[in-house]
N, C-alpha and C positions, 0 to 999 in steps of 0.2 A: 521453499516460494508455494510450490503443488500442493497447499493443504484446503482445508475445508471443501472437498470435495462431497456432491451429495451422495454419492455411495456410503458414506459412511457420517451422513446427517445424523443418524438416530446412537450411533455411539457417542459424537460429541455431546448428547443431548444427556448424558450420564456426567457428563461434569459439576452441574450444580449439584448432582448428588455424592459428588467424591466429598466435595469440601462441606459440607453439609448446608442446615438450611440458611438463608440466607435474608435480609432482613430486605420487606418491601420499597423499593425504590419511585419514585413515581415517574420518572423518566425511564422507564422499563419498556412503556408502549408509544413514545414521541419519537415521530420522524426527527431528522436533524435540526429543521429550523424550529420544533417545539422544544428539543434540547438544549438550545441556545436562547431562548426567550426564557426558559421557565430557571436559567441559569441568570439571569437578567443583563442578556446583554443583546443590543441592535441587532439586526441582521437580516438578509437580502438573499433574494434567488433568484438568481441569472439564468438565461439559458443560450449556450455557445453556441453554432451550427458550425462543423467543419469542412474544409477542403471537400469532403469525401461524401460528405449529407446526415451526419449522424448530429444528434441534437445532446449534448451535455450539460446537465445541471451545474450550476459552479454556486455554494454558498458561501456567502459574504458576512465578516465581524468586521466594522469599518471603525471601531472605536471599543475602548473598554467601556466599564460599568458606569453608569449614570449619564448625567449630558456632558457631551462635549463640551469642554472650556479650555481657556489660557494657558492652563496647569499640562495639557497633553501637548508632547514634543510629535509632532510628524515625523515618524522615523524611516517612512516609506511602507512598501508593500512587501506582502511575504506571501506567497505560495506553499503551502501545503500537500502535498503529492501522496494519497493512501498508496499500499501495497497489493496483492493479489488479492481479488476474492474479498477487498474492502473494500470504503467508502469514504466518505465524508465524514462519516459518524468515527472513524477512526482517531479521532483529531478531537472530538468533543466528549466519549463517551463516559471519558473518566471523571469528569466534574471540573467545578469551577478552580479549584485546587490544585488540579493536578495536570487537565490538558493544556498542549502545548497551544491549541488556538487563543484560550482565554489570557493565560499566562502572556501571549505578547500584543492581544489586544491591551490589557491594561498597562502594558510599556508604550505605546504608542503607538505601535503596528497596525495597519490598513491590512486585515488575514483577509484571504481569499484559499476554499476546500474544494479545488475541483472533484467531477466521478467521471471517470473513465469510461469507455463506449459499454456498452455491456453489464454495467452494476445494475443495481434494482433503479439509479436516480436519474440512469441514461438510457432508456429502453425504449425513450419515444418517439412514436410513428411521425417521419416527416416524406414530403414528397419523392424523395430516393430512397428511403428503406424504413421499409416493414416489420418490425420485431418479430411478428407471424413465419418468418420465411427464412431458410435454411440461407439464402445469402447475406441476410443481417449479422449473421453468425462468423462471417469469413474473414475473421480477422486474427490476428497473433498479437503479441507485444511491439510488433515493426508500426503497425499501424498510430498506435497510442504514442511512438516518440514522433513519427513522420507528420502524424495529423494531428491528434487529441491536442499537444502540450503545445506546438507552434499558435493554434486556434483560440485555446484560452489565455496564454501569453498575451499575444494581439488583442483583444478583448479587454482585459485587465489594463495592459496600457492605457489602449483608449477613451475606456472609460475614466481611469484616474488621471490622465493626463502627464502621467508618469515616462519617463525614459528606460527605466529599468523597474527590475525586480528580483525582491530576494529569493532563492527556492532553496525548499525544505524535503528531503523526500523521504521516506523508508518503504526498506527493502524490494518492490516492483516499484514503487516513485524512485527510486533511484536507477533502475536500469533503463526507465524511460526517458529518464534524462540524457543520461550516456548514450544511448541512441538518437536523440533528437540532434546532441552535441555533433554524432557520426553522420547523420546523414542531411541537417540543416543547419552548418559551421556559423551561418549568419546568425543566427540566435545566441552565441555568445554576447556579441553587441546590447541582450538586451537582459542580462545578469548581473547582478553586483558581484552576488557570491553564491554557491549553492552547498549545503551541509547535506552530509550521506550518514543518515543513521542506517546502520546495518545494512551495507551497501551491497547489491548483487550484480555482477558483471559473471565474471567467473565462478561455477559451482561445483566444479568437479571434486573435490575435498567435504562437500555437504556429509553431512552425519545425518540428516531427519529420515526418519525410517522410512514414511510413505514415501516422499521423493524417490530414495534407494528402491523400492520393490516397483515402484511406477516407472523405474529408471529399468529395473531388468526386466518387466513386462511389456517395455514399449510397443516394441512389435509386433505380435500377437493382441495385445490389448486397445494399439492402434486402427489395427484390421479390423475388433471387432466391433468398435464404436464407429466406425465409418460403416461398415455393414448395416448398423442398425440406427444409422443416421441419427447417432447423439450429436449434438451442438453448443451445446451451453450447461452450466452449472445452474440450477434455479434457486433464487435469494431465498431463504428461510427465516423474514423476520417474525418473529414473536412465536416462532414454534422450539427452538431450541428446550427454552428454558420452561417450559408445558410439561412435556413429555419423558423428561429425565424421571420422576418419580413413580412412572409406569414401569421406567426397565431396569432399573437400578435395585441389586439385592442389599439390602444396609447391613451386611456383615464387613467384618474386618477383612477379611479376604478379600472379595469380589469390589470393596471399594479399593484395596491398593491393586488389586489388578486394572480398575480402570483408571486409577491415578496414574499409573507408569506408563500404559498406552496412550492415555490422552496428554501426558507430558511429550509422547516421542511426535503426537501428530500435532500440535497446536504450538510447539516450541514455545511455552512458558511455563514455570514452574506454577502450581494450583495456586500455592498458600503465598504467591508472591504478589496476589492480583488483592484490590480494598474489595471484599465481600459483601459491600453494601451496592456496588458496581455490579456484580455479577451476572445477576439479570439483564441489566441494561448491553454490558459486555454479549451478551449471548444472542441476544435480538438483533446484532448488529455485525457480529464477527463474520458470517456468509451475506455479502452483497450481492451475490451471483460473478460469473465469469464464463468466458467463451472456453469452450474444447480446444482449440488452436491455443489459446495464452496457455493453457496450464500444459499442453504437450510439449511449447515454446521453451518454456522451464525445465522439464525432463531432457529435451534433445540437448540446450547449454551445459545440464549436467553428466550428457551421456557424451558429448563432443570433447569437452575441455576446451570449447571455446567462448567465445563471446561472440554471436553471429545472429545471421538472418534465421527466417524457418524455412525448414528444411522441408520443400515437396516433396523431395523424392527426385532421385536424378534424373527422370522424363523431364518433369516439370519442372526441376530447375535452371536445365539447360533452355526451356523456352524462357524462363523469367529471370537468370541471371546472368547467360550465355555460358554456364559453368556448373559441373556434377554436384560442385559443393555449392552451397550457400556462403555471401561473402564474410567476409569479418567484420565487426565494426572496428572502426578507428579509434580506441580512444584518447588518444594524443591529439585528438581535434577539440577536446574539451580543455578553451587556455582559460577560462572564469576562474577566478579563486576556489576551492576547494576543500571543506574541514570534513574529515570522519573519524566517526564514532562508531567502535566496534567492542566487543567484548570476546571473551576467553571462552565463554557458554554457551555462544551464539553458535548451532550445530548446521545454519542453514549457511549463513554468511562464514563461513570456516576462516581463522585467523590468515592459512596460507590463502584462499583466495584472495581474500582482503589486501594483503601484500600486493599479490600479482598487478593489483586493480592499481593501489597505493605507486606501486612504480613507476606504473604507464603512463599513471595520470603526470603531465606537465608541471601545475600550480598548486600544488596539497599545502595548505597554510598551516594546518594542524590536524595531527592523528593522535585522537585520544582514546583510551582504554577505559570503558566503562568499569570504576570501582566497585565493584560487585561480583563474588564468587563466582554465584551461578545466574548470571544474566544473561536472559535467553533473548530467540530473536525477536516474539513477540512482544518482548518486554520494555523495549525501546518506545510502546507507545503505550500500554495495559499496565504496568509495573506501579505498586500502589506507591512506589516512593519515587516516580519518573519524573517530579519535580525537582526533585534536587541533584537525580544521579544522571539524567539526559538534556530536559528543558534548560534549567542556569546553566550550565555550559556553551547549550546554542545560544540562549540569549546574549552571553558575555562574549561570544563571538559575532554575533550579528552587531551589537553594539558598536565594535570596531567599523563595521561599512555601513552606517544608517547613513541613510539620502536626505 
């Protein structure tokens, strides 16, 4: 989960050079709304204000391409939640033939794409929150599950007149859901079914290289970043795909080293991506995140627990009346849950996925992606994601369409 740090943004830029030149893509410099329109779909942009004063941008694709008519079946509302340092772009940047959002819209679903607090689409100034202040960035994963998701869900239900939504999350998008279910269990009544793609709750068996390094250096790194007042990762749109040529020497040895390093960081096989969409991917892969969100991910990995943010013993006593942060109660997730995972995922390791599976009370499906080297990011970015992931998801949702 803790990928896309600004500290390694220059190294990530090598990505484009590793796989060679890619074709120009008109979507490269479009925002989410622009990409949706370019692909021929209707779109809306909504602003949802949370209980604690954060303004979140939510993109909507109300139906498929062309004019909506009687041939469309209203199959209900689907919320697609992105992962750490991602954005709603995660669900559209692979194009109309591969992106889950477009495929669902064409199937007759009303698709909503939220952005969590702190990414480039959700850093607006409000009377309560100013992104230029340190206090604005004082949030971990906890707030995403306790405030962001409930606010978005309530807004969608009010706007559409529906009683329930379908929830699909990838990586941190699943984490926030399980936090919400633990802390706000009343939201079980507002969810028809939940699909977990590469779910993240327990991460003690994660083999992600960057995450392991951060875990090892957690104490000195956190002290240093607190000392210098580091608060968040800045979004880097339209940068990564342009500075690569300045940094990467086009020799077999350097390319090999770049490729191996970037695979360990990005958690995707470089050759598994559709090269046409690589510039679009690079310009949307880092939408920003708070320092505390990333450190929360590291804490979960180090502790082996699925628990609230650890502020240190003295602050924990004040906040939690305990020196240790409380664990989330996964068994509060009563809604039907389907899990898609893979053996090649070094972030959502199969051992951790199975621990989550065993604690969930209502798992309706546990499915392994049938691709030998399918990695964490591949659940949204793989060139064959339409058949390997999206089709199984749609098949499951068809059983629960409202």
